[in-house]
PAMAR-717729 format. One record per atom (N, C-alpha, C): x, y, z; atom name. Coordinates in steps of 0.001 Angstrom, whole numbers, plus 500000, padded with zeros to 6 digits. Example, Ala and Ser with C-alpha at 12.3 -4.5 7.8 and 13.67 -1.06 7.14 Angstrom:
PAMAR-717729
    east   north      up  atom
  513190  494310  507800     N
  512300  495500  507800    CA
  513200  496700  507800     C
  512850  497750  507080     N
  513670  498940  507140    CA
  512900  500030  507870     C
This chain:
PAMAR-717729
    east   north      up  atom
  500885  498859  499890     N
  500024  499863  499997    CA
  500856  501491  500142     C
  500196  502026  499366     N
  501266  503520  499388    CA
  500214  504692  499464     C
  500745  505589  500216     N
  500129  507122  500298    CA
  500950  507911  499540     C
  500458  508422  498426     N
  501443  509291  497428    CA
  502819  508514  496884     C
  503774  508948  497461     N
  505082  507835  497342    CA
  505713  507180  498711     C
  504946  507153  499631     N
  505071  506513  500829    CA
  504740  505050  500821     C
  505734  504072  500787     N
  505527  502591  500633    CA
  505152  502215  502213     C
  504233  501850  502339     N
  503706  501304  503721    CA
  503493  500164  503921     C
  503944  499160  502688     N
  504131  497689  502780    CA
  502601  497286  502827     C
  502470  495800  502897     N
  501195  495033  502902    CA
  500590  494762  504332     C
  499110  495122  504292     N
  498490  495391  505120    CA
  498905  495867  506424     C
  499329  497203  506248     N
  499811  498035  507233    CA
  498865  498199  508518     C
  499496  498537  509660     N
  498973  498692  510803    CA
  499173  500072  511542     C
  498235  501044  511719     N
  498631  502284  512187    CA
  498072  502480  513513     C
  498816  503381  514366     N
  498497  504152  515475    CA
  497633  505178  515434     C
  496211  505524  515904     N
  495316  506289  515706    CA
  495855  507643  516284     C
  495452  508883  515785     N
  495881  509952  516460    CA
  494843  510166  517722     C
  495353  510379  519011     N
  494717  510456  519886    CA
  494901  511470  520996     C
  494066  512585  521365     N
  494596  513594  522063    CA
  495056  513127  523694     C
  496193  513662  524064     N
  496615  513175  525244    CA
  497326  511964  525450     C
  497285  511355  524133     N
  497777  509967  524136    CA
  499031  509673  523181     C
  498802  510037  522039     N
  499899  509704  521014    CA
  500977  510971  520967     C
  501632  511072  522126     N
  502767  511923  522487    CA
  504067  511272  521929     C
  505215  511975  521728     N
  506289  511269  521198    CA
  506826  510072  521601     C
  506880  509912  522886     N
  507010  508817  523811    CA
  506159  507471  523619     C
  504934  507732  523364     N
  504004  506657  522988    CA
  504336  506152  521773     C
  504176  507077  520583     N
  504232  506871  519367    CA
  505819  506084  519230     C
  506716  506403  519777     N
  507989  505498  519447    CA
  507678  504208  520109     C
  507247  504154  521091     N
  507006  502681  521798    CA
  506045  501853  521037     C
  505101  502440  520122     N
  504230  501591  519387    CA
  504977  501279  518118     C
  505893  502277  517661     N
  506635  501974  516606    CA
  507632  500943  516681     C
  508229  500804  517946     N
  508969  499781  518420    CA
  508413  498202  518354     C
  507150  498396  518543     N
  506415  497183  518650    CA
  505782  496984  517347     C
  505960  497602  516368     N
  505604  497277  515008    CA
  504341  498209  514268     C
  503970  499076  514629     N
  503186  500311  513932    CA
  503911  500722  512781     C
  502978  500655  511780     N
  503789  500963  510355    CA
  503585  502376  510188     C
  502577  503167  510714     N
  502555  504614  510668    CA
  502032  505160  511953     C
  502399  506221  512511     N
  501782  506837  513644    CA
  501602  508149  513488     C
  500695  508679  514193     N
  499839  509861  514212    CA
  500001  510641  515388     C
  500401  511881  515301     N
  500306  512954  516553    CA
  499171  513032  517025     C
  498972  513492  518291     N
  497516  513993  518782    CA
  497083  515051  517860     C
  495896  515245  517700     N
  495116  516315  516967    CA
  495717  517445  517440     C
  495694  518370  516706     N
  496328  519854  516482    CA
  495319  520866  516275     C
  494978  521783  517031     N
  494020  523021  516658    CA
  494539  523869  515866     C
  493874  524168  514718     N
  494387  525018  513696    CA
  494502  526378  514457     C
  493544  526959  515210     N
  493415  528161  515609    CA
  494644  528275  516685     C
  495006  527233  517283     N
  495947  527605  518458    CA
  497362  527587  517804     C
  497367  526908  516566     N
  498885  526833  515928    CA
  498919  528325  515333     C
  498006  528796  514704     N
  498015  530245  513881    CA
  498333  531410  515187     C
  498056  530946  516372     N
  498102  531818  517406    CA
  499550  531424  518191     C
  500354  530636  517650     N
  501392  530089  518348    CA
  501407  529825  519671     C
  500409  529239  520231     N
  500249  528805  521493    CA
  501439  527709  521740     C
  502132  527840  522908     N
  503272  526845  523025    CA
  502973  525531  523292     C
  501999  525118  523896     N
  501478  523673  524215    CA
  501258  523196  522914     C
  500618  523839  522082     N
  500150  523310  520704    CA
  501477  523290  519835     C
  502355  524167  519766     N
  503421  524130  518828    CA
  504206  522909  519335     C
  504178  522459  520686     N
  505261  521512  520910    CA
  504697  520106  520319     C
  503379  520002  520157     N
  502917  518727  519511    CA
  503482  518411  517996     C
  503891  519456  517451     N
  504784  519299  515909    CA
  506054  518719  516245     C
  506420  518445  517260     N
  507737  517819  517604    CA
  507664  516395  517133     C
  508292  515989  515944     N
  508523  514770  515536    CA
  510048  514346  515391     C
  510300  513046  515168     N
  511673  512726  514852    CA
  511851  511779  513587     C
  512861  511606  513401     N
  513203  510678  512180    CA
  512803  509237  512556     C
  513204  509078  513763     N
  513069  507809  514140    CA
  511559  507120  514276     C
  510555  508019  514320     N
  509218  507263  514169    CA
  508520  507546  512730     C
  509287  507895  511744     N
  508924  508049  510480    CA
  508497  506617  509773     C
  507397  506613  509026     N
  506662  507562  508624    CA
  505692  508197  509738     C
  505316  509538  509788     N
  504601  510073  510823    CA
  503646  511053  510231     C
  502225  511088  510845     N
  501391  512046  510265    CA
  500927  513039  511469     C
  500913  514308  510921     N
  500466  515295  512013    CA
  499010  515805  511642     C
  497991  515456  512545     N
  496529  515618  512287    CA
  496288  517196  512960     C
  495390  517932  511861     N
  494977  519079  512380    CA
  493360  519211  512547     C
  492729  520121  513256     N
  491428  520311  513140    CA
  490935  521610  513275     C
  489934  522126  512701     N
  489343  523451  512813    CA
  487905  523561  512092     C
  487373  524664  512157     N
  486280  524983  511363    CA
  486498  525971  510212     C
  487332  526942  510299     N
  487447  527996  509540    CA
  488543  527446  508345     C
  488079  527521  507149     N
  489048  527314  505947    CA
  490474  528072  505893     C
  490404  529299  506057     N
  491780  530170  506083    CA
  492417  529794  507467     C
  492068  529339  508484     N
  492891  529074  509634    CA
  493334  527578  509430     C
  492669  526894  508844     N
  493090  525374  508305    CA
  494251  525493  507394     C
  494138  526343  506468     N
  495167  526403  505295    CA
  496565  527007  506001     C
  496300  528161  506889     N
  497385  528443  507599    CA
  497908  527550  508438     C
  497284  526883  509128     N
  497863  525813  509948    CA
  498632  524673  509174     C
  498112  524162  508032     N
  498595  523192  507230    CA
  500047  523841  506810     C
  500303  525046  506350     N
  501646  525723  506233    CA
  502429  525516  507323     C
  502088  525779  508457     N
  502956  525590  509651    CA
  503320  524285  510064     C
  502333  523430  509840     N
  502589  521919  509941    CA
  503541  521609  509056     C
  503532  521825  507687     N
  504311  521572  506658    CA
  505562  521860  506938     C
  506087  522771  507616     N
  507258  523454  508081    CA
  507911  522435  508989     C
  507183  521613  509653     N
  507659  520594  510794    CA
  508233  519321  509859     C
  507849  519305  508680     N
  508143  517969  507827    CA
  507539  516850  508087     C
  506185  516751  508297     N
  505797  515295  508662    CA
  505667  514867  507325     C
  505333  513289  507269     N
  505283  512928  506077    CA
  504071  512838  505418     C
  502931  513255  506262     N
  501423  513374  505789    CA
  501041  514547  506842     C
  499920  515278  506370     N
  498937  515974  507026    CA
  497864  515722  506921     C
  497078  515206  508009     N
  496037  514651  508055    CA
  494729  515668  508318     C
  493546  515415  507844     N
  492699  516348  508409    CA
  491641  515623  509228     C
  491315  516217  510464     N
  490479  515688  511388    CA
  489095  515996  510877     C
  488172  515498  510574     N
  486687  515308  510248    CA
  486109  514285  511177     C
  486370  513906  511897     N
  485849  512733  512706    CA
  485593  512866  514396     C
  486275  513812  514950     N
  486362  513695  516392    CA
  485053  513941  516727     C
  484220  513247  517521     N
  483047  513601  517973    CA
  482917  514370  519431     C
  483805  514664  520154     N
  483724  515162  521447    CA
  483171  516414  521449     C
  482133  516947  522316     N
  481287  517996  522215    CA
  481965  519428  521894     C
  483171  519438  522612     N
  483881  520782  522691    CA
  484315  521030  521240     C
  484901  519958  520647     N
  485162  520105  519047    CA
  483799  520027  518057     C
  483122  519282  518239     N
  481923  518939  517125    CA
  480751  519735  517334     C
  480420  520259  518293     N
  479523  521245  518501    CA
  479744  522630  517982     C
  481139  522869  518061     N
  481746  524122  517385    CA
  481760  524215  515974     C
  481635  522836  515382     N
  481741  523084  513766    CA
  483073  522290  513364     C
  483870  521836  514220     N
  485146  521206  513801    CA
  485217  519834  513658     C
  485853  519105  513520     N
  486033  517587  513488    CA
  484475  516960  512933     C
  484139  516101  513735     N
  482583  515351  513217    CA
  481524  516489  512991     C
  481801  517593  513725     N
  480817  518574  513312    CA
  480663  519252  511848     C
  481760  518908  511108     N
  481610  519391  509604    CA
  480753  518359  508786     C
  480617  517164  509358     N
  479710  516244  508766    CA
  478211  516671  508385     C
  478132  517947  509186     N
  476633  518676  509138    CA
  476734  519853  508212     C
  477998  519968  507774     N
  478269  521029  506640    CA
  479460  520336  505680     C
  479006  519661  504695     N
  479756  519025  503796    CA
  480218  520075  502893     C
  479537  520864  502244     N
  480287  521760  501291    CA
  481480  522501  501911     C
  481417  522689  503446     N
  482459  523484  504314    CA
  483636  522655  504169     C
  483337  521368  504814     N
  484267  520035  504772    CA
  485106  520130  503607     C
  484349  520181  502270     N
  485010  519790  500986    CA
  486007  521203  500708     C
  485369  522393  501105     N
  486210  523424  500840    CA
  487525  523597  501603     C
  487401  523156  502705     N
  488543  523035  503378    CA
  489422  522068  502982     C
  489085  520883  502730     N
  489905  519756  502173    CA
  490481  520429  501080     C
  489858  520654  499908     N
  490458  521258  498826    CA
  491532  522243  498828     C
  491124  523313  499817     N
  491969  524455  500166    CA
  493312  524008  500714     C
  493298  523211  501546     N
  494525  522461  502352    CA
  495257  521777  501167     C
  494789  521024  500379     N
  495493  520299  499374    CA
  496068  521224  498285     C
  495514  522422  498094     N
  496164  523322  496971    CA
  497236  524010  497853     C
  497257  524268  499195     N
  498042  524980  499627    CA
  499428  524564  500196     C
  499585  522964  500283     N
  500863  522551  500594    CA
  501222  521408  499657     C
  502514  520980  499553     N
  502948  520064  498968    CA
  503098  518653  499518     C
  502988  518602  500879     N
  502818  517510  501701    CA
  501520  516503  501306     C
  501403  515237  501228     N
  500473  514483  500950    CA
  499445  514877  502146     C
  498025  515072  501656     N
  496951  515151  502571    CA
  495958  514142  502655     C
  495811  513857  504082     N
  494780  512677  503986    CA
  493613  513132  505000     C
  492678  512356  505200     N
  491507  512511  506044    CA
  491099  511639  506953     C
  490399  512073  507867     N
  489737  510842  508783    CA
  488323  511456  509067     C
  487355  510565  508934     N
  485960  510909  509390    CA
  485341  509602  509821     C
  484027  510029  509843     N
  483211  508912  510533    CA
  481888  508538  509342     C
  480986  507866  509495     N
  479848  507147  508453    CA
  478998  508233  508252     C
  478861  509095  509203     N
  477758  510382  509136    CA
  477564  510885  510414     C
  476558  511900  510427     N
  476254  512582  511824    CA
  475396  511505  512528     C
  474348  511004  512109     N
  473787  509983  512829    CA
  473308  509007  511700     C
  472525  507956  512151     N
  472089  506899  511305    CA
  471235  507227  510443     C
  470672  508436  510310     N
  469725  509148  509227    CA
  470409  509541  508302     C
  471707  510032  508326     N
  472882  510482  507431    CA
  474041  509850  507269     C
  473833  508681  506772     N
  475006  507806  506512    CA
  475582  508136  505287     C
  476422  509152  505010     N
  476705  509598  503727    CA
  478298  509323  503220     C
  478862  508358  504201     N
  479962  508150  504046    CA
  480506  507602  502208     C
  479793  506879  501819     N
  479820  506339  500543    CA
  479909  507738  499416     C
  479001  508690  499482     N
  479453  509722  498619    CA
  480490  510580  498960     C
  480485  510657  500427     N
  481405  511629  500841    CA
  482965  511255  500520     C
  483283  509784  500560     N
  484521  509369  500279    CA
  484857  509792  498823     C
  483949  509876  497867     N
  484180  510187  496416    CA
  484620  511593  496375     C
  483738  512536  496950     N
  483760  513799  497207    CA
  485291  514243  497617     C
  485538  513599  498750     N
  486914  514002  499401    CA
  488172  513718  498537     C
  487897  512492  497838     N
  489027  512113  496912    CA
  489187  513120  495678     C
  487885  513591  495186     N
  487949  514676  494185    CA
  488543  515928  494498     C
  488480  516217  495611     N
  489263  517273  496431    CA
  490821  517257  496511     C
  491416  515950  496451     N
  492792  515530  496033    CA
  493262  515082  497507     C
  492425  514603  498444     N
  493196  514134  499594    CA
  493769  512712  498950     C
  494647  512114  499772     N
  495410  510934  499240    CA
  495129  509418  499843     C
  494459  509593  501187     N
  494000  508121  501443    CA
  492718  508997  502513     C
  491967  507979  503058     N
  490898  508168  503685    CA
  490689  507282  504922     C
  490664  507639  506110     N
  490388  506783  507244    CA
  488937  506833  507741     C
  488440  505669  507851     N
  486800  505794  508284    CA
  486587  505102  509560     C
  486141  505768  510470     N
  485735  505220  511829    CA
  484465  504694  511479     C
  484127  503462  511724     N
  482901  502849  511500    CA
  481651  503150  512576     C
  481477  504320  513026     N
  480418  504918  513793    CA
  479985  506265  513280     C
  479007  506614  513653     N
  478433  508188  513228    CA
  478885  508850  514782     C
  478968  510087  514290     N
  479114  511071  515580    CA
  477975  510912  516502     C
  476905  510620  516398     N
  475963  510554  517463    CA
  476276  509319  518357     C
  476742  508322  517899     N
  477190  507061  518499    CA
  478450  507480  519494     C
  479235  508495  519228     N
  480466  508655  520119    CA
  481386  507307  519857     C
  481550  506623  521142     N
  482280  505528  521093    CA
  481318  504339  521665     C
  480062  504478  521415     N
  479062  503273  521974    CA
  478758  502286  520787     C
  478123  501199  521247     N
  477671  500387  520278    CA
  478815  499650  519319     C
  478788  499031  518593     N
  479639  498612  517643    CA
  480026  499197  516516     C
  481354  499218  515858     N
  481392  499737  514870    CA
  481026  499202  513643     C
  480342  499762  512680     N
  479810  499270  511382    CA
  480825  499222  510415     C
  481662  498083  510005     N
  482351  497946  509004    CA
  481829  497595  507527     C
  480632  497409  507524     N
  480003  497009  506306    CA
  480042  498535  505188     C
  479795  499534  505851     N
  479745  500717  505112    CA
  481315  501167  504646     C
  482006  500645  505570     N
  483578  500854  505204    CA
  483871  500133  503918     C
  483504  498810  504218     N
  483758  497816  502876    CA
  483079  498239  501717     C
  481909  498771  501625     N
  481388  499305  500655    CA
  481971  500576  499792     C
  482639  501422  500693     N
  483517  502491  500099    CA
  484490  501770  499345     C
  485252  500994  500117     N
  486275  500200  499301    CA
  485973  499241  497986     C
  484802  498954  498038     N
  484389  497930  496860    CA
  484301  499183  495669     C
  483697  500457  496023     N
  483453  501438  495091    CA
  484544  501528  493886     C
  484110  501092  492632     N
  485233  501164  491623    CA
  485710  502679  491419     C
  484955  503467  491637     N
  485561  504842  491590    CA
  486666  505380  492581     C
  486718  504491  493731     N
  487571  505071  494829    CA
  488893  504297  494328     C
  489895  505083  494137     N
  491150  504788  493928    CA
  492459  505116  494963     C
  491767  505861  495890     N
  492666  506075  496980    CA
  492753  505014  498024     C
  493609  504802  498843     N
  493732  503735  500079    CA
  492578  504165  500995     C
  491880  503106  501445     N
  490994  503260  502538    CA
  491475  502876  503644     C
  491238  503335  505000     N
  491929  502829  506155    CA
  490816  502682  506940     C
  490600  501334  507425     N
  489488  500970  508544    CA
  489861  501351  509949     C
  488903  501669  510692     N
  489151  502114  512240    CA
  487819  501604  512870     C
  488315  501236  513969     N
  486905  500848  514870    CA
  486799  499611  515516     C
  486999  499203  516821     N
  486842  498243  517387    CA
  487821  497016  517033     C
  489143  497326  516675     N
  490096  496321  516293    CA
  490662  496139  517704     C
  490489  495212  518292     N
  491064  495007  519607    CA
  491818  493390  519695     C
  491839  492745  518598     N
  492452  491527  518652    CA
  493049  491141  517478     C
  494198  490412  517151     N
  494874  490243  515932    CA
  494025  489552  515103     C
  492828  488713  515672     N
  492074  487864  514780    CA
  490923  488738  514120     C
  490713  489927  514738     N
  489683  490940  514183    CA
  490381  491744  513223     C
  491696  491984  513566     N
  492502  492725  512579    CA
  492540  492078  511112     C
  492718  490541  511107     N
  492859  489972  509912    CA
  491430  489874  509254     C
  490410  489600  510031     N
  488990  489622  509603    CA
  488644  490872  509020     C
  489092  491739  509265     N
  488688  493422  508717    CA
  489407  493538  507337     C
  490689  492879  507177     N
  491213  493019  506026    CA
  490800  491906  505083     C
  490353  490832  505501     N
  489745  489759  504668    CA
  488589  490078  504108     C
  487624  490456  505098     N
  486175  490297  504763    CA
  486054  491860  504130     C
  486629  492802  504563     N
  486216  494382  503919    CA
  487317  495002  502945     C
  488280  494199  502803     N
  489115  494736  501779    CA
  489966  496122  501951     C
  490118  496483  503203     N
  490662  497758  503541    CA
  492161  497447  503103     C
  492932  498723  502753     N
  494262  498667  502307    CA
  494992  498804  503779     C
  494376  499254  504898     N
  495257  499469  506236    CA
  493968  499524  507305     C
  494522  499184  508564     N
  493911  499152  509488    CA
  494418  500298  510799     C
  493530  500862  511507     N
  493997  501920  512492    CA
  493607  501426  514009     C
  494544  501522  514821     N
  494328  500927  516026    CA
  494335  502273  516959     C
  493390  502174  518046     N
  493288  503439  518749    CA
  493246  502897  520218     C
  491969  502956  520771     N
  492047  502668  522410    CA
  492509  501432  522606     C
  492342  500390  521720     N
  492971  499032  522163    CA
  494609  499146  522408     C
  495124  500195  522276     N
  496566  500399  522219    CA
  497068  501019  523699     C
  495945  501227  524320     N
  496077  501961  525672    CA
  496631  501053  526620     C
  497785  501264  527108     N
  498421  500450  528250    CA
  498812  499059  527591     C
  498947  498870  526372     N
  499138  497685  525493    CA
  499665  498108  524061     C
  500797  498851  524143     N
  501516  499022  523005    CA
  502073  497674  522158     C
  501967  496610  522888     N
  502518  495231  522282    CA
  501365  494717  521248     C
  500285  495447  521432     N
  499166  494912  520416    CA
  499480  494819  518874     C
  500455  495966  518719     N
  501149  495987  517389    CA
  501900  494969  516760     C
  502746  494331  517738     N
  503614  493174  517488    CA
  502417  491851  517555     C
  501358  491607  518124     N
  500586  490660  518113    CA
  500059  490536  516860     C
  499442  491830  516420     N
  498868  491894  515111    CA
  499522  491497  513863     C
  500764  492240  513985     N
  501530  491807  513044    CA
  501945  490604  512587     C
  502148  489926  513846     N
  502520  488424  513790    CA
  501580  487607  513123     C
  500366  487800  513746     N
  499145  487098  513152    CA
  498893  487317  511684     C
  498961  488575  511423     N
  498814  488803  509853    CA
  499681  488166  508916     C
  501110  487940  509470     N
  502092  487487  508660    CA
  502059  485860  508725     C
  501672  485573  509721     N
  501796  483822  510019    CA
  500435  483195  510240     C
  499530  483942  510484     N
  498267  483286  510693    CA
  498212  482402  511948     C
  499177  482644  512996     N
  499294  482038  514340    CA
  499323  483015  515314     C
  498900  482741  516408     N
  499013  483594  517841    CA
  500387  483837  517937     C
  500981  484858  518426     N
  502338  485034  519042    CA
  502100  484671  520431     C
  503524  484018  520566     N
  503657  483573  522072    CA
  503571  484873  522877     C
  502556  484861  523762     N
  502116  485947  524633    CA
  503573  486333  525424     C
  503642  487632  525539     N
  504695  488281  526466    CA
  504294  487534  527802     C
  505226  487630  529041     N
  504957  487270  530255    CA
  504292  488456  530865     C
  503662  488052  532153     N
  503200  489455  532883    CA
  504237  490186  533136     C
  505197  489702  533615     N
  506367  490575  534026    CA
  506879  491296  532854     C
  507080  490752  531678     N
  507453  491530  530677    CA
  506481  492877  530270     C
  505355  492433  530474     N
  504265  493514  530099    CA
  504245  494761  531251     C
  504694  494161  532479     N
  504755  495139  533460    CA
  505982  496002  533282     C
  506897  495424  532904     N
  508239  496202  532505    CA
  507956  497352  531429     C
  507107  497074  530234     N
  506773  497814  529260    CA
  506079  499098  529985     C
  505157  498962  530805     N
  504401  499796  531539    CA
  505430  500920  532405     C
  506202  500081  533065     N
  507536  500890  533466    CA
  508073  501819  532915     C
  508240  501418  531558     N
  508968  501988  530480    CA
  508175  503424  530175     C
  506822  503072  529880     N
  505860  504193  529828    CA
  505996  505198  530813     C
  505995  504677  531772     N
  505734  505767  533229    CA
  507177  506517  532986     C
  508178  505915  532911     N
  509590  506426  532835    CA
  509687  507550  531610     C
  509012  507362  530749     N
  509203  508108  529440    CA
  508429  509107  529650     C
  507133  509123  530191     N
  506084  510026  530256    CA
  506743  511029  531366     C
  507340  510523  532539     N
  507975  511505  533473    CA
  508970  512327  532542     C
  509839  511673  532050     N
  510905  512493  531498    CA
  510304  513348  530305     C
  509315  513127  529751     N
  508860  513885  528638    CA
  508179  515324  529279     C
  507557  515146  530574     N
  506834  516383  531280    CA
  507587  516297  532441     C
  507026  516008  533586     N
  508060  516122  534923    CA
  506916  514868  535789     C
  507547  514580  536916     N
  506985  513681  537736    CA
  505325  513766  538028     C
  504908  514897  538340     N
  503591  515090  538732    CA
  502552  514760  537395     C
  503142  515726  536335     N
  502436  515615  535233    CA
  502601  514328  534312     C
  503896  513559  534593     N
  503995  512454  533740    CA
  503256  511273  534417     C
  502910  511106  535723     N
  502256  510182  536295    CA
  500660  510381  536073     C
  500217  511612  536014     N
  498897  511775  535767    CA
  498596  511615  534186     C
  499105  511805  533331     N
  499367  511541  531962    CA
  499115  509951  531784     C
  499904  509183  532581     N
  500183  507887  532081    CA
  498851  506952  532989     C
  498145  507513  533609     N
  497237  507064  534332    CA
  495638  506545  533662     C
  495547  507107  532144     N
  494552  506194  531321    CA
  495129  504837  530975     C
  496463  504926  530758     N
  497080  503673  530061    CA
  497039  502600  531485     C
  497155  502929  532459     N
  497269  502069  533660    CA
  496064  501584  534064     C
  495025  502353  533716     N
  493647  502103  534096    CA
  492861  501145  533007     C
  493388  501474  531882     N
  492980  500491  530403    CA
  493631  499340  530249     C
  494865  499149  530944     N
  495592  498000  530355    CA
  495066  496648  530828     C
  495016  495823  529694     N
  494538  494374  529937    CA
  495280  493565  530958     C
  496523  493990  531126     N
  497278  493243  532146    CA
  496628  493086  533568     C
  495911  494222  534071     N
  495260  493875  535400    CA
  493866  493415  535353     C
  492990  493443  534090     N
  491894  493087  534028    CA
  491504  491403  534393     C
  490520  491193  535253     N
  490065  489977  535713    CA
  490920  489491  536625     C
  491747  490410  537570     N
  492393  489725  538624    CA
  491599  489758  539850     C
  491373  488850  540485     N
  490503  488945  541727    CA
  490919  489595  542828     C
  490061  490454  543469     N
  490233  490960  544714    CA
  491256  492394  544234     C
  491211  492995  543261     N
  492279  493778  542793    CA
  491749  495468  543002     C
  490442  495350  543294     N
  489956  496725  543363    CA
  490766  497805  544239     C
  491033  497326  545482     N
  491784  498304  546131    CA
  493162  498686  545817     C
  493881  497465  545126     N
  495159  497934  544513    CA
  495139  498798  543389     C
  493973  498597  542670     N
  493756  499611  541291    CA
  493802  500964  541840     C
  492807  501079  542923     N
  492713  502488  543493    CA
  494178  502984  543785     C
  494774  502312  544575     N
  496166  502793  545089    CA
  497043  503085  543964     C
  496976  502247  543091     N
  498024  502659  541864    CA
  497792  503939  541207     C
  496309  503996  540786     N
  495818  505396  540127    CA
  495765  506444  540976     C
  496083  506418  542255     N
  496181  507424  543086    CA
  497645  507918  543274     C
  498514  506816  543022     N
  500032  507274  543441    CA
  500466  508543  542735     C
  501303  509270  543829     N
  501557  510547  543321    CA
  503061  510662  542733     C
  503863  509593  542957     N
  505425  509660  542825    CA
  505638  508374  541972     C
  506762  508479  541502     N
  507354  507235  540793    CA
  507612  506103  541536     C
  508462  506636  542818     N
  508674  505565  543727    CA
  507575  504931  544074     C
  506520  505606  544602     N
  505213  505165  545090    CA
  504646  504022  544129     C
  504640  504521  542894     N
  503958  503771  541833    CA
  504695  502537  541501     C
  506208  502475  541523     N
  507058  501285  541293    CA
  506929  500313  542391     C
  506806  500882  543593     N
  506665  500031  544721    CA
  505258  499071  544409     C
  504195  499806  544191     N
  502966  499238  544023    CA
  503022  498047  542708     C
  503835  498485  541872     N
  503910  497575  540763    CA
  504463  496361  541281     C
  505869  496293  541944     N
  506615  495320  542476    CA
  505545  494564  543427     C
  504625  494938  544125     N
  503616  494392  544839    CA
  502667  493458  544144     C
  502102  494167  543108     N
  500997  493609  542011    CA
  501916  492486  541460     C
  503230  492596  541199     N
  503662  491374  540253    CA
  503937  490304  541278     C
  504282  490575  542503     N
  504755  489648  543265    CA
  503383  488775  543925     C
  502593  489644  544181     N
  501098  489070  544856    CA
  500217  488762  544109     C
  500007  489285  542726     N
  498977  488966  541867    CA
  499447  488304  540649     C
  500192  489004  539916     N
  500577  488643  538538    CA
  501346  487059  538406     C
  502206  486913  539228     N
  502910  485652  539055    CA
  502271  484516  539722     C
  501287  484500  540783     N
  500521  483524  541011    CA
  499439  483499  540088     C
  498820  484460  539488     N
  497606  484088  538657    CA
  498335  483630  537485     C
  499541  483858  537124     N
  500218  482994  535677    CA
  500467  481638  536014     C
  501061  481185  537245     N
  501153  479827  537683    CA
  499682  479369  537749     C
  498650  479791  537888     N
  497461  479027  537876    CA
  496578  479073  536750     C
  496528  480225  535968     N
  496016  480205  534671    CA
  496620  481054  533652     C
  497482  480343  532905     N
  498508  480815  531836    CA
  497535  481783  530836     C
  497953  482829  530750     N
  497377  483840  529762    CA
  497607  483224  528188     C
  496218  482968  527586     N
  496299  482392  526260    CA
  496370  483532  524961     C
  497159  483237  524178     N
  496972  484227  522888    CA
  495766  484793  522612     C
  495736  486080  522318     N
  494514  486768  521828    CA
  493277  486735  523255     C
  493648  486312  524365     N
  492500  486340  525292    CA
  492447  487551  525995     C
  493294  488911  525664     N
  492910  490043  526384    CA
  491836  490665  525734     C
  491162  491432  526836     N
  490116  492284  526454    CA
  490342  493807  526728     C
  490027  494600  526027     N
  490086  496063  526269    CA
  488887  496840  525867     C
  489073  498024  526309     N
  488080  499115  525835    CA
  487949  499278  524417     C
  486933  499844  523873     N
  486783  499867  522331    CA
  487705  501237  522077     C
  488156  501054  520887     N
  489032  502189  520404    CA
  488580  503556  519966     C
  489104  504409  519639     N
  488649  505618  519067    CA
  488729  505796  517550     C
């Protein structure tokens, strides 16, 4: 599969753009475990053109994580064009347009998935950004605003005509947010459209290697994108890639190996921010990781872990968890490949 002249290989697997998640440290970790392309957190066009420091820092990328895409969002065409030019100066491999974020503070203001209620404006933004930059431009969107407006089949053609070079489709409407199940049938119908010649990337509810392979085989997508299933589980990319290449589950990492990966996430989060903010930042990964799911009588330990305020306190708890919970559990009920459960992805 190629986006413009970027060769991403056969059946590539991408890390989805996620606010407060896909920072440089987490992108590099997912890259280490096999993600074929990574995306930054989404970046506000308005904040970029105002040179807000926290937003400008999101443009920091490294050669080691390439290919990497920077995603921008906004509701104003001129602001999106100006932001795209600023982003291009950071030299990403791809500029991605966020037409799918469903959260209220974005969509209700007319950005992200809010543009699904104003398709002419969405297309004007896409066309104008494509014309303004030389970097390949892609887009990410949803099936439509709600079940009464499932417009993705026509919209895909329209965005392609605007010059975008790949389209990621999350298999939910904006009204669904992250509830219910992703509907991949419409994603498959977009891919089957003989008029579509750009790559179609499927997104939504890919939580296991088996599901990843099913999405490639049943719906014919060119690539898949994993979001929330990577929280506290960056090794999912290695599991998925192994299964796609061999048809067999990967020998699972031990509980101790997974815990060491989480420790590395903590260390890198603290190094990137500071101890207080780094621990706050990593809590969503600790809360979502499948490593601790299903452990009997774990509630109090989970609360203590999520309340830990220092690295020393948190790592002491990790050592207790490994000794008192993970090792005994591994001896009694070995983890089977593909047995982990996770929250739905974005």
